[in-house]
N, C-alpha and C positions, 0 to 999 in steps of 0.2 A: 651761686654764691654772689653776694653783693657787698660792695664796700660803701657804707654810708657814714658821712662825717657831719654832725650837727653842731659841733662846737670843740673847744679844746684845741690842743696842738698835736698834730700828727707829723712825724719826721719819718719819711720813707727811707728804704734801704738805699745805699749808695750802688748797689748791684741791680738786680732785676725784681721789680715788684709786679707780679702777674696776677691778673684777674681773669678767671676762666680757663678753659681747656680747649686747645685746638681741635676742631672737628665736632665738639659736643653741641648738642641741640638744647642745652639748658640756657637759661637767661642769665646773663652776668651784667653788672653795672658798676660804674663809679659815680657816686652822687655826693657832692659837697655843698651843703647849704649854709654853713657857718663854721667859724674857728680858722685856724691857721694850718695849711697844708704845706710842708717843706719838701720840695722834691729831692733834696740832698744830692743833686747831679746824678741821680739814678735813671734807669730805664723802666718805664711803665709799659707793660704788655697787656692788651685787652683782646680777649678771644670771645667768640660766641656766634651761634648760627640762628638764634631765636630772639631777634629784636633787642640785643644787647646795646647798651648805650653809655655814653659819658655825659653827665648833665651838670649844669650850674657851675661850670669851671671857669667862667670869664675872669674871675678875680683870683684864680689859683693857677699861676703858670707851672707847666711841666717842663722836664729837661729833655730826655729822649723818649720818643713814643713809637710803639709798634702796634698797628691795628689790623686784625684779621676777623672780619665780621661779615654778616649777610648784608644783602642789598638794601634792606630796610632798616638797618641799625644806624643810629645817628648820634651826634654828640650834644644834641639839644641846645645848640648855640656854637659860639666860636670858642676854640681852644687856643691857648698861647703856649708856644713850644720854645724854650730858650736854646735848644740845641737842635738835634736831628729828628726827622719824621719819616717813618717807614710804613708804607701801605702794602700789606700782603694779602688783602682780602681777595676772595675768588669772584668778585663782581665789581661792577663800577659804583663804588660807594661814594657818590657825589654828595651825600648829605653832610659830609665832614667839611668844616671850614677852619683852616688853620692859619694863625699868624705866626710865622716861622723865622727864627734868627739863625738857623743852621741850614742843613742840607735836606733835600727832599728825594726819597727814593720809592719807586713803586715797582713791585714785581708783578701785580695783577690789577688791582683796583685803582681808583683815582680819587683824589681830594681836591677841593678848591683851596688855593694857597696864596696868601699875601706875604711877600718876602720883605722883611724889615731889618735884617742884620747889618752890621757896619762892615764885616769883612766879606770876602768871596763866599758865595753860596752856590752849591751845585744842584742840578736837576738831572736825575738819571732814572731810567726804567721805562715801563710800558706806557703809562698814560698819566694825565693829570687834568683837573678841572679848570675852572677860570683861574687865570694867573694874574696877579697884581704885583708889580715890583715898585716898592715904595722905600728904597734904601737911602739913608743919610750919606752913605759912602759905599764904595765897592760895587762888584758886578754879580749878577747871576750868570753862571757859566753852565752850558749844557755839557753833560757827560754822555749823551745818547740823543738820538732823534726824539724830538718832544712832540706828542700828539695831545692837543687839548680836545677833551672828550665831551660830546654831547652838544646838541643844537642849542644855540643861544649862549654858549660859553666863550669867553673872550680872553685875549692876551693884552694886558695894559702895562705899558712901562711909564710910570709916573716920575719917579726919582731913582737914580742909579742906572746902571747899564745892564743891557742884555747882550751877552757874548755867545753867539751860536757855536763857536769853537769847532767849526767844520761840520756841524750836524744840521739836519733839516727841521723845520717847524711846520706843523699843520694846525691851523686854527679854523673851527667850524663857522665862526661869525665875524667879530670885529677885532682887528689888530691895531691898537692905539699906541703911538710912541710920542711921549713928551720929553724924552731925555735922549739916550744914545743906544743905537743898535749896532753892534760890531760884527762885521762879517769877515771871513777868510777869502771868500770869493768863489767857493764851489758849493755853497749851500742852496738848498731849495726851500722857499717859503710858499706854502699853500694856504690861502685864506678863502673861506667859503667855497671850497672844491675848485679854486681857480689858482693856478701856479703864477706867482709874480715873475716878471712885471706884466700887468694887464690893466686896462683902463677901468675896469669895473671891480677891481679887488678893493675890499673895504679897508684900506689903509687910512690912518688919520695921523698926520704929523703936525706937531705944534710948530709955531713960528721959531725959526732959528735952530731947529734940530737938524 
């Protein structure tokens, strides 16, 4: 089954709008090329194990999103999520890039996430891809240990704060801080397989941070 919108106005349910069936090998997709898509503060669930995708959504923000797809499924660009994003894929689905105003939760797979909300945002669960924090206010607060997944994936704090909240952080490549990193004192930060502090850890702190 596919949802294709080429014009007009579509107002989604305020409940759950589901595309695909969990565990199915069929191809499902959400593709919007024109018109107005109103998320109606609802939950979009997209499932599929055969290259399912969300495409052309850069101009169509979603509200709550749950993704459970195969390793080669992708969103065909960046998706904008006004509230929460849940990744339940059974693989490291790093093809997803999400600009997020709410909370990020992963039970299995991982997405690349830019945090832009004005309030506190939380990160919980198994894994995450590249993390960029560009918040006009508030903090990103860990609800569990955070493992940035995959070689070449980074953790970058541009604007807003990162509060480790007693949890550990593992980054495979570069950890850049241009704003504030808040520690409780018992966290472990591992960058490029090296536990900080160490002289060859790839930390980058801007002046005055």
